[in-house]
C-alpha positions, 0 to 999 in steps of 0.5 A: 784010125780016129774014133767018131768021138775023137773026130768030133773033139778035134773038129770042135778044138780046131774051130775054137783055135780058129775063132781065138786066132780070128778074134785076136787078129780082129782086135789087134794089139794096143798100146796106151800112154799119156802126153802133157803139153802146154800152149800160150794163153790169149785172153778172150780167145776161143777154143776148137777141140777135135778128137775121136773115140775119146771124152773131152773135159775143159775147165776154166781155172783163174789160177792157171797161166797157160793152156795145159792139155793132158791127152790119154791115148790108145794106139792100135797095131798088128803087132805089139811093136807096131802099136808101141811105135804108133803110140810114140808117133801120135801128135797132140797139136795145139795151134793158134789160128789166124783168127785167134782161135786155139785149135786142139786136135790129135794126129795119128801116124798113118791116119787114125784107125777105128779103135785108136782113141784120144781123150783130152783134159784141158785147163786154161785161164779163161775162154770166150767161145768153144767148139768141141767135136768127138765121138764115143766119149762124153764132154764136160765144160766147166766155167767157160765164157762165151757160146758152146757148140758141142757134138758127140755120140755115145756120150753124156754132155755136162755144161756148168756155168756157161757164160753164153748160149749152148748148142748140144747134139748127142746120142745115147747120152744124157745132157745136163746144163746148169747155169747157162747165161744164154739160150739153150738148144739141146738134142739127144736120143736115148737120154735124159736132159736136165736144165737148171738156171735157164736164163733165156730160151730153150729148145730141148728134144730127146727120146726114151728120156725124161726132161727136167727144166727150171727157169730163172726169174727173167727168163724170156722163153719160149721153151720148147720141149719134145720127148717120148717115153719120158716125163717132163717137168717144167718150172718157170717164173710167173713173170715170163708170161705167154702161153704153154701148150702141153700134151701127152699120151698115156699120161696127164698134165698137171699144173701148180701155181698162178695162172690166168686160165688152164684149159683143155682135157686131162692130157692136153692143156693150154696154160695162160699166164698173166702178161704178154709173152711167147708161146712155149710147147711141151710134147711127150708120150708115155709120161706125164707133164708137170708145170710149176709156175713160181711167183717171186717174193716181190710179186706176192701179195703184201710184199 
């Protein structure tokens, strides 16, 4: 007959064995691989990219002659053989639609399983407009023309040298936009947002993240910024004109540079700039607000 300690040991060992078996069954088997495909390029055409559980990177390279797509794929299976077979059956589709848009997407045999993934790295000569849809992955766009429309989750978004406006939606991820030629509409949660080289207007919203925005001379505004649990730093040219209404709780609003008037309390100020212009707003909590107004050399006395 088993002793009491032996029974306890047997029960513990059996429980551990069941847990390991269940975890293995839940995780399944995976197979990883890479595909490289090319597609003909159509000048001044748009791009539509859709994937899941994977990052997307799109780069314009003037030396490129075609569209090159490198897909890094993970396929799941109940057995290793099934995972290998599913990986071999994944198809990366690059299809030119009737309106000229190049559609790029991944198709998994039998439909995509929750842990299947496909990351896409795309290089092409140029593009005029891009739409990206993914999840659980970051998005990086570099040197693209036209407008950008990006949706992801649990991933950062980086846009550099965008030739038009940018609309960005993500969660649990940082947003960075450097030198966009049009307006910016950027929303995240639990992530900071940085905008530099703003040429037009901006609507920025996040939570639990810092916001930094720097507008170029010639920016039209308005600039609307809203966050919580984060500071805000805004730099604008004096020539933009208009009014800035800035408020915070558990912080202060600081203003540097020329303005017609600064009114209000330490944590809630109205900043009136010289010249007509739109009304911009800044709203945060648990963070300070810094507004810097810069004169161009031509606006400075003696120039």
